[in-house]
C-alpha positions as CSV (number, residue, x, y, z in Angstrom):
1,M,-3.4,10.3,-3.2
2,S,-0.7,12.1,-1.3
3,K,2.9,11.2,-2.1
4,R,5.5,10.4,0.4
5,R,9.1,9.2,-0.1
6,Y,9.7,5.7,1.2
7,A,12.9,3.7,1.9
8,V,12.9,-0.1,2.1
9,I,15.7,-1.6,4.1
10,G,16.0,-5.2,3.0
11,T,14.5,-6.0,-0.3
12,G,13.7,-9.7,0.2
13,G,10.2,-11.3,0.2
14,I,8.7,-8.8,2.7
15,G,10.4,-5.6,1.5
16,G,10.2,-6.4,-2.2
17,Y,6.5,-7.1,-1.9
18,Y,5.3,-4.2,0.2
19,G,7.7,-1.7,-1.3
20,G,6.8,-2.9,-4.7
21,R,3.1,-2.5,-4.1
22,L,3.7,1.1,-2.9
23,A,5.8,1.9,-5.9
24,L,3.3,0.3,-8.3
25,C,0.6,2.7,-7.1
26,G,2.8,5.8,-7.6
27,Q,4.7,6.3,-4.4
28,E,8.5,7.2,-4.6
29,V,10.2,4.1,-3.1
30,H,14.0,3.7,-2.6
31,F,15.2,0.1,-2.1
32,L,18.4,-1.0,-0.3
33,L,19.8,-4.2,-1.7
34,R,22.8,-6.4,-1.1
35,S,23.5,-9.3,-3.5
36,D,20.6,-8.3,-5.8
37,Y,21.7,-4.7,-6.3
38,E,23.3,-5.1,-9.8
39,T,20.4,-7.3,-11.1
40,V,17.7,-5.0,-9.8
41,K,19.5,-1.9,-11.1
42,R,19.8,-3.4,-14.5
43,E,16.6,-5.5,-14.9
44,G,14.2,-4.2,-12.2
45,L,12.1,-6.0,-9.6
46,Q,9.8,-8.8,-10.5
47,V,6.9,-9.8,-8.1
48,D,4.8,-12.9,-8.9
49,S,1.7,-12.5,-6.7
50,V,-1.6,-14.2,-6.1
51,N,-3.0,-10.7,-6.4
52,G,-1.5,-10.1,-9.8
53,D,2.1,-10.2,-11.1
54,F,4.0,-6.9,-11.7
55,H,7.4,-5.7,-12.8
56,L,9.1,-2.5,-11.6
57,F,11.6,-0.8,-13.9
58,P,13.4,1.4,-13.4
59,V,14.0,1.0,-9.7
60,H,15.5,3.4,-7.2
61,A,18.1,0.8,-6.1
62,Y,21.1,1.3,-3.7
63,A,23.8,-0.7,-2.1
64,D,24.4,1.8,0.7
65,T,22.0,4.0,2.8
66,R,24.6,6.8,2.6
67,D,23.6,7.1,-1.1
68,M,19.9,7.3,-0.4
69,P,17.8,10.5,0.1
70,P,16.1,11.3,3.4
71,C,12.7,9.7,3.5
72,D,9.3,10.2,5.2
73,V,8.8,6.5,6.0
74,V,11.5,3.9,6.4
75,L,10.3,0.3,6.2
76,V,12.9,-2.0,7.9
77,C,12.3,-5.4,6.4
78,M,15.7,-7.1,7.0
79,K,16.2,-9.9,9.4
80,T,16.8,-8.9,13.0
81,T,20.2,-10.6,12.9
82,G,21.4,-7.4,11.3
83,N,19.7,-4.9,13.7
84,D,22.9,-4.1,15.4
85,R,23.8,-2.1,12.2
86,L,20.6,0.0,12.2
87,G,22.2,2.7,14.4
88,E,24.6,3.4,11.5
89,M,22.4,2.6,8.6
90,L,19.3,4.7,9.4
91,P,20.6,8.3,10.1
92,P,21.2,9.2,6.4
93,L,17.6,8.3,5.7
94,L,16.0,10.4,8.5
95,H,14.6,13.9,8.7
96,Q,12.8,15.5,11.6
97,G,9.4,14.0,10.7
98,S,10.5,10.5,9.6
99,L,8.8,7.4,10.7
100,V,10.7,4.1,11.1
101,V,8.5,1.0,10.8
102,L,10.0,-2.4,11.9
103,I,8.4,-5.1,9.8
104,Q,10.2,-7.8,11.6
105,N,9.7,-10.9,13.7
106,G,10.6,-11.1,17.4
107,L,10.3,-9.0,20.6
108,N,11.7,-5.7,21.9
109,M,13.3,-4.5,18.6
110,E,11.6,-1.1,19.1
111,Q,13.1,-0.6,22.5
112,E,16.6,-1.4,21.2
113,L,16.3,0.9,18.2
114,S,14.9,3.7,20.4
115,A,18.0,3.4,22.7
116,A,20.3,3.5,19.7
117,L,18.5,6.4,18.0
118,P,16.7,8.5,20.7
119,G,13.9,10.8,19.5
120,V,13.2,8.8,16.3
121,A,9.5,7.9,15.8
122,I,9.2,4.2,15.6
123,A,6.3,1.8,14.9
124,A,6.0,-2.0,15.1
125,A,4.6,-4.0,12.3
126,T,3.9,-7.6,11.7
127,A,3.1,-9.2,8.4
128,F,0.8,-12.2,8.0
129,I,2.0,-13.2,4.5
130,C,3.6,-16.1,2.6
131,T,6.3,-14.4,0.4
132,F,9.9,-15.3,-0.4
133,K,12.7,-14.6,-2.8
134,V,13.1,-17.1,-5.6
135,G,15.9,-15.4,-7.4
136,A,17.9,-12.2,-7.8
137,G,15.3,-9.4,-8.0
138,H,12.5,-12.0,-8.1
139,I,9.8,-12.2,-5.4
140,R,7.0,-14.8,-5.1
141,H,3.9,-13.9,-3.1
142,A,1.9,-17.0,-2.4
143,A,-0.8,-16.1,0.1
144,Y,-2.3,-13.6,2.5
145,G,-0.6,-10.1,2.8
146,D,-2.1,-8.0,5.6
147,L,0.0,-5.8,7.8
148,S,-0.7,-5.0,11.5
149,L,0.8,-1.7,12.7
150,A,1.1,-0.2,16.2
151,P,3.0,2.9,17.4
152,F,5.9,2.5,19.8
153,Q,5.5,6.1,21.1
154,A,3.2,9.1,20.7
155,E,5.3,10.6,17.9
156,A,4.7,7.5,15.8
157,A,1.0,7.5,16.5
158,A,0.6,10.9,14.9
159,L,2.4,9.7,11.7
160,L,0.8,6.3,11.2
161,P,-2.6,7.4,9.7
162,A,-0.8,8.8,6.6
163,L,1.1,5.5,6.1
164,I,-2.0,3.4,6.6
165,E,-3.8,5.4,3.9
166,D,-0.9,4.8,1.5
167,L,-0.8,1.1,2.2
168,R,-4.6,0.7,1.7
169,Q,-4.3,2.7,-1.6
170,A,-1.7,0.2,-2.6
171,G,-4.1,-2.7,-2.0
172,I,-2.6,-3.8,1.2
173,G,-4.9,-4.8,4.1
174,V,-3.9,-3.0,7.3
175,H,-4.9,-3.5,10.9
176,D,-4.4,-0.5,13.1
177,E,-3.4,-1.8,16.5
178,P,-3.0,0.4,19.7
179,D,-0.3,-1.7,21.6
180,A,3.1,-2.5,20.1
181,H,4.0,-4.9,22.9
182,L,0.7,-6.9,22.5
183,L,1.2,-6.9,18.7
184,R,4.7,-8.5,19.1
185,W,3.4,-11.2,21.5
186,K,0.5,-12.0,19.2
187,K,2.8,-12.7,16.3
188,L,5.0,-14.9,18.4
189,V,2.0,-17.2,19.0
190,W,2.5,-18.3,15.3
191,N,6.1,-17.6,14.9
192,I,7.6,-19.6,17.8
193,P,6.0,-23.0,16.9
194,Y,6.0,-22.8,13.2
195,N,9.4,-21.2,12.5
196,G,11.2,-23.4,15.0
197,L,9.5,-26.7,14.3
198,T,9.8,-26.4,10.5
199,V,13.6,-26.3,11.2
200,A,13.8,-28.9,14.0
201,L,11.5,-31.4,12.2
202,D,12.4,-30.5,8.6
203,A,8.7,-30.0,7.8
204,T,6.3,-27.7,6.1
205,T,3.6,-25.7,7.9
206,A,1.0,-28.1,6.4
207,E,2.8,-31.2,7.7
208,L,3.0,-29.7,11.2
209,T,-0.6,-28.7,11.2
210,F,-2.3,-31.8,9.8
211,Q,-0.2,-34.6,11.5
212,K,-1.7,-35.2,14.9
213,D,1.5,-35.5,16.9
214,S,3.2,-32.4,15.4
215,R,-0.1,-30.5,15.8
216,R,-0.1,-31.2,19.5
217,L,3.4,-29.8,19.7
218,V,2.3,-26.6,17.8
219,V,-0.7,-26.1,20.1
220,G,1.3,-26.7,23.2
221,L,3.9,-24.1,22.2
222,M,1.1,-21.7,21.3
223,Q,-0.5,-22.2,24.7
224,E,2.8,-21.5,26.5
225,V,3.3,-18.3,24.5
226,V,-0.2,-17.1,25.4
227,A,0.5,-17.8,29.1
228,A,3.8,-16.0,29.0
229,A,2.3,-13.0,27.2
230,A,-0.3,-12.7,30.0
231,C,2.4,-12.7,32.6
232,C,4.1,-9.9,30.7
233,G,0.9,-7.8,30.5
234,A,-0.2,-8.8,27.0
235,E,-3.6,-10.5,27.2
236,I,-4.3,-12.8,24.2
237,P,-7.6,-14.7,24.2
238,D,-7.4,-18.5,23.9
239,S,-9.5,-18.2,20.7
240,F,-6.6,-16.6,19.0
241,I,-4.9,-20.0,18.9
242,D,-7.8,-21.6,17.1
243,R,-7.7,-18.7,14.6
244,M,-4.0,-19.1,13.9
245,I,-4.4,-22.9,13.4
246,A,-7.4,-22.3,11.1
247,L,-5.5,-19.8,8.9
248,T,-2.5,-22.2,8.7
249,E,-4.9,-25.0,7.6
250,E,-5.9,-22.8,4.6
251,M,-2.3,-21.8,3.8
252,T,-0.3,-23.2,0.9
253,P,2.3,-25.5,2.4
254,Y,5.0,-23.1,3.3
255,A,8.6,-22.8,4.6
256,P,8.8,-19.8,7.0
257,S,11.7,-17.4,7.1
258,M,13.7,-19.3,9.7
259,K,13.5,-22.6,7.7
260,L,14.8,-20.7,4.6
261,D,17.6,-19.2,6.6
262,Y,18.6,-22.5,8.1
263,D,18.6,-24.3,4.7
264,A,20.7,-21.6,3.1
265,G,23.2,-21.7,6.0
266,R,22.4,-18.3,7.3
267,P,22.1,-17.3,11.0
268,M,18.5,-17.7,12.3
269,E,16.6,-15.1,14.3
270,I,16.8,-17.1,17.5
271,R,17.6,-14.2,19.8
272,T,14.7,-11.9,19.0
273,M,12.2,-14.7,18.3
274,Y,13.0,-17.0,21.3
275,L,15.7,-15.8,23.7
276,L,14.2,-12.3,24.3
277,P,10.7,-13.6,24.9
278,I,12.1,-16.3,27.3
279,E,14.0,-13.6,29.2
280,E,11.0,-11.2,29.4
281,A,8.7,-14.0,30.6
282,R,11.3,-15.1,33.2
283,R,11.6,-11.6,34.6
284,A,7.8,-11.7,35.0
285,G,8.0,-15.0,36.9
286,F,7.1,-17.4,34.1
287,E,9.3,-20.1,32.7
288,M,8.8,-21.0,29.0
289,K,10.0,-24.5,29.3
290,Q,8.8,-25.8,26.0
291,V,10.0,-22.8,24.1
292,Q,13.4,-23.0,25.9
293,M,13.8,-26.6,24.7
294,L,13.0,-25.6,21.2
295,A,15.4,-22.7,21.4
296,D,18.2,-25.0,22.7
297,L,17.6,-27.3,19.7
298,L,17.8,-24.5,17.3
299,L,21.0,-23.1,18.8
300,F,22.6,-26.6,18.6
301,M,21.5,-27.0,15.0
302,Q,22.7,-23.5,14.0
303,E,26.1,-24.0,15.6
304,R,26.5,-27.3,13.9
305,R,25.4,-25.9,10.5
306,L,27.5,-22.8,10.7
307,S,30.6,-24.7,11.8
308,G,30.2,-26.9,8.6
309,K,29.8,-30.2,10.5
């Protein structure tokens, strides 16, 4: 196995799991942490996984990217609400051949990062996984775990095969996709209904899926996302909806990232997951009326929660 140096930006459920798997199989992985920094530096990183629990110690843990070494691959796993800081955070980690992979939810993050850091090789990644942080330096992986990857530009396409090889060596299922724009829209088919409705209805994924009225809401939103994607040049077959519903039926009852953020009083990823897709669809001549209504509900709920009312 070849060795590359990795950076994980955002060591929550996503970054802790994927970065942990890479470190477990021998890759050099450097983790950026915020509130968990002291705990992980002192006690290591614990991952409870359906694929086998593991504990990493010692851990290359940092509180600031300026203290981290340049890396071959940078996995950005933090919430998109902090993406405005990437232009300052990433340069200390990059060398001429670095690849930045955005394992995030939403649309057009690659375009925004490319504008902030011209010339950097960027790839899009989506994770179909149930994983979350249960305590300081403690991750729980409950189900699934595959990553889908697509290059944003030609420079990234040349660097992706080595990353895919490392991920598979680490026991992570990988789907190599050719189109980053299509990849982002496909993930929105699941993210838009399930993230938003778990917040608006205070429900789990299982409740939304198996109760007939909420299931109708889920399917209606999925159909609107598929229609919007087609207008934006991202063709998704109708059968994809059935597949997403079937996978969710098999999933452990789950609170997605937006529900966890809302319950914890953190800002939600409304801009990248709702407002940017709505804007792109509108520019293409399609109005996402159901998604707009859900976005308006989420904006109202967030303003009320963050204001302390």
